[in-house]
C-alpha positions, -999 to 999 in steps of 0.1 A, spaced: 2 -2 -2 13 36 -9 -2 68 -2 10 100 -25 -5 136 -9 -16 159 -36 -39 187 -16 -49 201 22 -10 193 29 2 222 46 -33 240 39 -67 234 47 -84 232 16 -81 213 -18 -85 180 1 -71 149 -21 -46 120 -16 -39 91 -39 -36 54 -23 -23 25 -44 -37 -8 -30 -43 -42 -41 -32 -30 -79 -60 -1 -77 -55 39 -73 -80 53 -52 -86 88 -43 -93 101 -10 -117 130 -17 -112 158 -47 -117 190 -33 -117 228 -40 -87 249 -31 -102 282 -17 -87 314 -5 -67 339 -22 -71 343 -56 -35 324 -63 -54 297 -44 -86 293 -63 -61 295 -96 -47 264 -91 -80 247 -94 -74 247 -130 -44 234 -134 -38 196 -147 -42 170 -120 -9 156 -105 -20 118 -119 -41 109 -152 -77 109 -140 -84 81 -163 -61 60 -142 -83 65 -111 -104 33 -101 -123 49 -75 -127 83 -54 -140 81 -16 -155 106 0 -151 120 35 -181 145 34 -199 171 13 -180 203 22 -167 221 -11 -128 217 -2 -133 183 -2 -154 177 -32 -152 206 -51 -132 192 -82 -152 158 -85 -168 174 -120 -131 185 -129 -122 151 -124 -152 131 -144 -149 159 -173 -111 147 -176 -115 112 -182 -121 95 -143 -150 67 -152 -152 49 -119 -173 48 -84 -175 81 -63 -182 63 -28 -200 82 -2 -220 76 32 -257 81 19 -264 116 36 -230 128 20 -244 114 -14 -276 134 -11 -258 165 0 -233 162 -27 -252 174 -56 -266 204 -38 -230 214 -30 -219 209 -65 -245 225 -83 -240 256 -64 -204 256 -68 -212 250 -107 -234 280 -105 -208 302 -88 -183 292 -113 -203 299 -143 -216 335 -129 -180 344 -121 -169 338 -157 -199 356 -174 -193 385 -148 -155 385 -158 -162 380 -197 -185 411 -196 -155 434 -178 -127 415 -203 -105 441 -225 -114 437 -264 -91 411 -280 -88 391 -246 -97 354 -245 -132 343 -233 -128 331 -196 -143 298 -192 -157 281 -158 -140 254 -138 -169 234 -148 -208 239 -153 -240 223 -142 -239 197 -166 -206 182 -156 -220 180 -120 -246 159 -137 -227 136 -156 -204 130 -120 -236 123 -100 -243 92 -121 -211 80 -107 -220 81 -71 -225 51 -49 -238 50 -12 -226 33 19 -239 29 54 -222 39 84 -201 8 100 -208 -16 69 -178 -33 58 -179 -37 18 -152 -52 -5 -149 -24 -34 -122 -42 -53 -107 -79 -49 -88 -78 -15 -96 -39 -8 -124 -33 18 -139 0 28 -156 9 61 -173 47 65 -173 57 105 -191 89 117 -167 116 122 -192 143 137 -183 170 116 -214 175 93 -242 155 83 -227 124 67 -190 133 76 -173 99 78 -137 85 89 -127 61 61 -109 29 69 -91 10 39 -77 -23 41 -59 -42 17 -23 -56 10 -24 -70 48 -27 -32 58 -51 -7 73 -53 30 65 -74 52 78 -82 86 69 -97 107 97 -117 131 72 -125 162 92 -130 152 132 -161 168 148 -163 183 186 -177 159 211 -215 171 220 -220 191 190 -257 197 184 -276 175 161 -245 153 154 -232 120 171 -198 122 187 -168 111 164 -166 73 164 -132 60 174 -111 36 150 -97 4 168 -66 2 145 -46 13 119 -10 9 103 -10 47 92 -34 76 98 -38 106 76 -53 130 105 -67 162 100 -48 192 119 -72 221 113 -67 232 150 -39 214 162 -28 245 180 -57 256 195 -85 254 220 -122 261 218 -141 277 244 -162 253 261 -198 251 243 -214 267 273 -198 299 275 -198 302 237 -235 299 236 -239 325 263 -214 346 242 -240 346 214 -265 358 237 -247 386 247 -239 397 209 -275 391 203 -288 414 228 -260 441 223 -268 443 186 -307 446 193 -296 475 219 -271 491 191 -300 486 165 -281 469 138 -280 437 122 -258 405 128 -244 392 101 -230 355 103 -212 340 73 -219 304 74 -215 274 50 -247 259 44 -241 225 56 -233 222 94 -233 256 114 -264 270 97 -284 243 109 -264 245 142 -273 282 146 -309 275 141 -308 246 167 -292 273 194 -321 297 183 -349 271 191 -330 260 221 -326 296 238 -358 309 218 -372 322 252 -339 335 269 -326 354 242 -358 371 232 -358 354 195 -395 360 185 -384 400 180 -357 392 152 -363 385 119 -342 353 109 -328 350 75 -310 321 60 -299 335 27 -287 308 11 -301 289 -25 -289 260 -11 -304 264 26 -342 248 18 -327 216 -1 -302 212 31 -331 214 54 -349 187 35 -318 163 40 -317 170 76 -351 163 78 -346 130 60 -318 117 83 -327 121 119 -317 85 125 -283 98 127 -288 126 147 -278 123 183 -307 117 210 -308 150 219 -312 164 189 -341 135 181 -361 151 208 -360 185 198 -370 182 164 -404 171 178 -403 198 204 -424 232 202 -398 254 184 -386 234 156 -349 244 144 -359 243 109 -393 256 111 -389 287 134 -418 310 130 -398 343 121 -374 322 98 -368 334 63 -352 310 41 -345 330 5 -343 315 -26 -344 341 -53 -319 368 -61 -348 390 -55 -354 378 -20 -316 380 -13 -314 417 -23 -348 428 -4 -326 419 26 -303 445 21 -333 466 28 -337 456 64 -313 480 85 -320 467 120 -336 437 136 -320 410 113 -298 381 116 -286 372 87 -269 340 81 -254 336 49 -229 316 27 -202 310 25 -184 304 55 -152 321 51 -165 351 32 -146 346 -1 -176 343 -22 -215 336 -22 -240 361 -7 -227 371 23 -203 393 4 -233 414 -7 -244 419 30 -210 428 43 -204 452 15 -238 467 27 -232 466 65 -194 468 72 -192 504 73 -222 507 98 -207 509 131 -241 496 146 -239 463 128 -222 431 144 -202 401 120 -199 370 138 -176 342 125 -184 306 138 -155 288 119 -123 284 104 -110 314 81 -84 304 57 -55 325 48 -64 350 20 -101 348 26 -118 383 34 -130 367 67 -96 357 74 -88 396 70 -117 406 90 -108 383 121 -74 398 120 -87 430 127 -84 450 90 -98 483 90 -103 482 53 -113 454 29 -118 453 -7 -151 440 -21 -164 442 -57 -131 462 -64 -143 489 -38 -126 495 -6 -149 491 24 -144 508 59 -147 482 87 -165 502 114 -186 469 124 -179 448 155 -165 416 145 -166 387 166 -151 355 163 -171 327 185 -145 294 183 -168 272 202 -189 266 175 -166 254 152 -169 223 132 -137 207 140 -123 194 170 -94 215 189 -63 202 200 -75 182 230 -107 168 209 -80 156 183 -58 139 211 -89 126 231 -102 108 193 -65 96 189 -67 80 220 -93 53 205 -68 32 188 -57 4 208 -25 6 192 -10 38 186 -4 42 149 21 63 125 7 96 118 10 119 87 -8 152 95 -29 166 67 -55 198 66 -39 222 86 -14 250 81 20 243 93 21 261 129 -10 239 139 5 208 125 37 211 141 19 219 177 -3 189 171 29 166 160 47 177 192 21 166 212 11 132 197 47 122 197 54 133 234 21 119 250 23 82 226 55 81 213 46 76 178 63 85 147 45 117 133 54 136 98 37 166 82 26 157 46 34 179 16 23 178 -16 41 152 -38 49 133 -7 48 93 -10 47 69 18 46 33 17 26 14 43 
């Protein structure tokens, strides 16, 4: 068995690792690179392998930095199966169609502005490419071990990151390879806790927050309540950049849980995402993989997805009408790093207003607008315009979809015999800290994966 690293190796987007086992070539994830303009341009480059030689793709979850280049892979010759957990498979076309729509819109906008004689700009892929890729998707339930090729077995375990998120266990050539995917926090609303894995010869482990400890959830939720109260008194709106899958649903859950304590009925709650209604329907379908507490909440008087003052916008016109709300609105819009999507227009509208509050509830990658805001930028560039940042910017780390250093170490402790580790999906400062802790506590070999590295198992 051999692993070659091609994405999310020294960074947190573009997850993609190539495994050779049992005479087959299997890709773990095929994610989009996000962040700076330079990072996004790398998506257009040729794959570092011939897509036609790939026998299968295994997906850890449906976030676009893990699945966003699948249509490109199939366009360039990949013909094999794409295996995903059931809920991931249902979220996949929603995420990818949205991505394709953004790619097409960006290309169209750029072409309108291009100089005479300049070549036409093509989107990375379009909706037709997504539709073709979806015909190759095959589903698998949690904890069911199957043989995907002779001598090669696969099992998905619940990673507790978003609905359908999986830790991937691959067996072949007498070895066990485990790919953590993105590991969630314990006691996250709606989701079950990350499932431990008993054994591995090599572990590819995420390290997004390998150098950080989150605030405890109780403190975080109390902080949210204080922000909403302050925003109401200031007479402004609250903007929350959030991905359509994961944090958006958790926020609605907290609104329902604290309906009376936070006086949520006075707010207009807006989920401004063309994907939101579709994602909510997927969540409604998969109550069986919710944790027990969430299953009870879904039967309560305030269903998180059917709050009486919740507006889920679908059309561009509905989204634009939200900009007319100068106060009294909590606006959740994509995307979570403010690197695109509808949140951009709301930030452009509200950042200059001192009564506005902007709340970040997830990781902000280098090069993104979100990262610049949480780092305290006084001016930002949006749609070629300079925008003064007068709004109050909050980072609420306890709602992260990723486990922190303590959570990652706790999950690793579930192995009966400590496996060798290659750290992926993290910037070096986070990976170095986690590597040190793992080596100190468990006496194991820990390496940092970089693009092009090859490791034999």
